[in-house]
N, C-alpha and C positions, 0 to 999 in steps of 0.2 A: 422571478418576474407576479407583479399583483395582475392582479387574474381578473380589476374592476376595467371594466372596459370604458370611458367618459366618452356621455353623449353630447352629439353634437346637433344646436336646435337656430331655427333661422328668426332674427324682428325682421317685416320689412317693415318699410315707409311708403309702400304703393305710389311711385316713383313719377310719376309725369317726365318728362323727360323731354328735348326741345322737339316740332314739329309734332312732336303726341299730343292728347288729349289726353284731358281724365276717365275721358272707361278703357281706350285703353289701359291706363295704368287697372281702373280696373280687374279686363278683363286678362292681365298678365298675371296679377295682385290673384287669380285665379287656377292659369293657368300654368303659378312657380309653388303654390297651396300641393299641387296637383302628383307634381313632380319629386317635391320636395319628398311628401312617404313613399312617393315608389325611390329616391335614394336612401331612404332610412332617417331625414330623422325625424329629430325628436316633442319636436311642438316646433311650430308655427303662429309669430307674434303677432299680430299687428301696430304699427306703434299711433297715437292718438297727435295727427299738429292743424294748427289749424291757421287763414288766410295763408297761406302757403301754394306759390301756382307752382310749387314743385311738386309736390307730394299731396298727395289724392284720401290718405286716412286724418280725417276729418273723423268722422262716423262707424272712429270698433265698434260699435255691438253689431253695426250694421252689417258690416267685412266682414267680423268672426263666424256670423250668423252665415253669413252667403260661402264664407269657406270655410265651414262645419261640413253643409250643401253638399261642398261640390268633395270628399273630402271620407272619412268611415274606417283609420286609424290614425294616425294622425293630432298628438295635443293643439289645443288653437282660444288662441285667447287673447289678452292686451298687452301689453305695452310702453305703455302703458293708458289708466284713464286715467287722469286728469281732475282729481278731485272738490279741488279747488272753485269747482262752476256748477258743483252734478252735486245734487239729491248722495247723499246715503240710496234710501231709498228710490230712486232713480236708479241705480245703478244696480242691488242688488235682485227690482225687479229682472232689467232685461237681461241680466249674467245668470237672469233664474230662468228666464225665456228658452232664453238658446241649451241650457244646459235640459230644460225639460225634452224638446226633439231630439240633443244629442247630450244625452246621459254621459259620464265621467268622463269624457272629455277636456271639458274647459275646463281653459288657466282663466281667473280676472287677478291682469297684474295694478295693481295701485297707487299712482306716481301722489305729487307733495307738487305742485311744476303750479299748477291756478290756486293754491296757496304762496309759491314761493313772491309768485309777481305781483298775487296782493299786498305784501306784505312789501315788497321792496314802493310800491306805491306809495303806500301806507308814507312808511320811507318816509321816500323823498317829502311828501308834503309838512312829512313835524323838521324835515329836514338832521335827518340823523341817520350815520356812519350804517353801512351792511356790515359787520364784524366778519360775513364772511365769506366777502368782494378783497379778491385781490389788488393787493395792494406793490405800489414798485420796490419800495421798502421793505416790502416780506420776502418774493418773486424769489426763488429758489432757480439755482442748478440746474442747468435739466439730468439724470443719475440712469445711472444703471442698478437694480437690482434685485436675483435670478437670476442678468440678463436679460432683464425685462427692462427695454426706457419711460421713467415715470419723467416728463418734459415738465418744463418753468408750469404755471398753474396760467390757470388763463381766467381775464375779473372780467366779467359782464355790464360791469358798468356804464361802460357808456352807451348801451344801450334806454338803463331806465330812465330818463329823462326826455325821448323818442315821444316825445309827438305822439306817433300813432302807432307803438306802445304797449300807451296809455289806450289808444281809441280800442285795441282788438282788446283791452285787461276787458272792456265796462259791456260790450257786445256777447262777451261770451258771461252776463250775469242778468239776470234780474236787476232794470234800473233798484239802487240805494239796497239791495242784496250784499251779502257780509259772507267771506270765508272761513264756513268755519275750523276748526281745532283742527290740523288729520288727525292726528291723537287721534282727538275726540270723530273719529268717522270711517276711521279702520275700523275702532271699538264698534258704530252702528250696524256698519253692515254687516262685523263675521255676530258681531246682538242675533241680525232680522235674519241670518243665513239658519242662525242654527237653532230660532224659533223662540228666546226668550231675550227679546227685547225688553225694555220699564222705561218708562221717558221715566224724568224727575216726581211726575205726583203718577207713578204708581197702578203709573197704563200703562198697556198692552197693544201690541200690534204685528200683524202675522201682515209680511210681500206675498204674495198670489198673483206667479210665480214666486221663486226662487225662496221659500221659509223653503229649507235639509235639499238644498239642491246639492250634489255631490260637487258642488265648483274645486275646483285650489285655489285658493288664495293670495298672494306674493305681495312685495313689492319690491319698489323697484330706488333706485337711491345715486349719488353720484359725487357724495362724500359722509363718515362719519357723522355726521348727519342728525336727523328727528325720524326720515329716512328707517336708516338702520338700524337704531333704539326701539322707532318704532315695533320692526322684525323683528327681533330680538325680544323683547320682551315679554309680547305676541306668540313667541316660538311662529315664525311662521319663516316662508325663502322666502333666500335676498338676493334681489338680482342687483352685481355695481352697475356700473355701465363703463369702463374701457375706452369702449370708442365715443359716449360722446366727452369724458373728461381725465384722460390719461392721470394726470397732477397725483388727483384723487382714488384712486382704486384699493389702493391701498390701507390707506386708514379706514376710508369704508365697510372692506373683507374686517376686519382686520375689531372693526367696534365692535358687528355685529357680532362675531362666534362675539368677542370682548363679556358681550352683553346679549353671552341669549340663555333662556330660558325655558326647557323642554314642554312640550304643549302632547294632545291628545291628536297633536294631527299628528305632532315632526319631534323624534325624541334630539336633534342632535340640528345644531346647524346643517345649510342649509345653501346655495354658493351658486350664481348662475353670474358668470361674468364675457360679459361683449366685446364683443373685437368689429372692428367694418374693412373685412379681408375682397381682395377680385384672385382668384385662380382662375389662368391659360394655360396651359399646352406648355407656355416659354417662358421666363421670366421677365423678355419682349416683347414679347404681344401680353404680360397685364397689367403692365410698367402702360399700356399706349392706351389700356381701357376701362385706366384709373389713373389716366390723365387729366382727364376736366374731375376729378374728384376736390382739386386746393379750391378753382373759381366757383366749384360750386358750394361750398363752410365758408368762402368770404363774401357770399349772398349773406349768409345770414348771419353773420357774424359783423357784417356793416350798417344792419338792420330793415334789409330789402327784406326777408321774411327767403326762403329756398328760394332757386332761382329750376327754372326746367330743367334739366339734367343737360349738358350737354355736352353737346359731340367730340372727337377725340382735334379732331380739324377749329370747334370753334373754342372747344380751351386754349390748342397751342399757336393761336392768332390774339390770344390776348398778350399785353403788357402786361408784366407785377410788374409792381413799387416796392422798395426794403420795406417800407409801412407795410402793404398788401402779404405777403411773403411773412414774418410777424405772422399776421393779421392771424394765418392757417396754419402755424409751424408744428404747432406740437398734436395735432388732425393727421396733419402729412406726413409727420413723424411715423402713428401709432398710425399707422391705416397697415398691415399686410397686404405685401400687394409678387405675386411669385406667382410662377410651377407649379405644383400639384405641393413636393416634395420642400422647398419653399415658404412657401405658409403654411404648411402639418408640423414644422418645427419651429417655424414659431409661435402657434397657438399653442406650447405645449410646452414654450418658455412664461408664456403664460398663465398658463394653465399649476404650474408649476409654484410657478411665484406665486401669485393669491389662492393659492386650493382649492382652485372650481372643480365645483364637484360636478357641472357642465355649462359647454362654453355653448355661446348664442349668435354669432356669426348678421352683420348685416354686411350688403351687398350691395352699388348698384352703378349699374353698367348703362351704355346707353343703348345697347339693342336689347332687346329682353332675349334673344339667345344667343348671345354668351352673358348674361345673365346667368341660366340657367343648368347654360356652361358649365359654368363656376362652378357652383353649383357643386352637383355631379363629380368636377373632379376633386374638390376638396372629399365628400363622402365615401371613394374611392380610394382617395391616398389617404383617408383620418382612416378608417377603416383597417387598410394592412399597416397601417403603423399601429392603429394597438391592440391589433392577434397576435403584431415581433412582441408585442408589451407585456399581450398575456399569456403567453408561449408561455 
């Protein structure tokens, strides 16, 4: 048997639940991070989301600093910084500041969400089609690959014409600002950290703090497009989002591995794959805790932004239409819910189907104690399963 144990890590959105506040959510994040370190999780990543009533992780660098201060060993990082509305220098200075105080523990995960938003708005104005958006005639049926459910692709095209979509994009940037190319920004970040930055005119610039920081730079992506290519060509580790875009996870990891070029920091491809999971002592209890998930996803995909995470009772009171069920089906069907052994088995299928070197688990429950317990039960069961695998 293999002696390699696959690490488990956590992606936290600092969820705000119904009846709760952003302050409650942030305190819960600090508590969960401390407990995650006790449970043996490898990393604790914070997402970046804006203008959503149900998510408090809008300033990941600030929250990462707070989590790093409250813990002592676990790696802490971003999953991911949205580069479309930040400069490379600002990102390096933020994470360089955190690394100066907590050296060797900080991950800088980069995502092109902001660029994709800007590209979408530009293409809408110019009347151009978006080739990566799924069209009904292109939809693939659901399939299983090595036991892993790969649902049909989901299209966000219906959100792109929303005035609210345009408002949020404008609020995240200075007036008239344009998002640089993602690859160019990643190159600038790497150069600023390495201390090798030169402008097109040959002028140098040095980020202090930031230059020489011992941060681990990652790229996160949902497809085999630019994010996967940028990570591969620069020899960076890559995180693929099964929990957000389950239909394209295999294309994402395959594209990354196919294009990978070794770097000074990474000799071979390294892939983390995310999954949404809820664990409880038995399957029935886990299903009840997870029951609000569909309603929460519906709010996101309907263009409302993530609502405060409902309670199971609130979720049970919702009357679902067939259209709403179709809207969330891919996410609900690929959430891993159940007793510890049930979820561990499904996570092992995800790992084996994608070849993941590490798994990144995100869990939301209405009650904070249930969320903490979910991660505790999962860590214990995963350790048992991996010990058996290594024997």
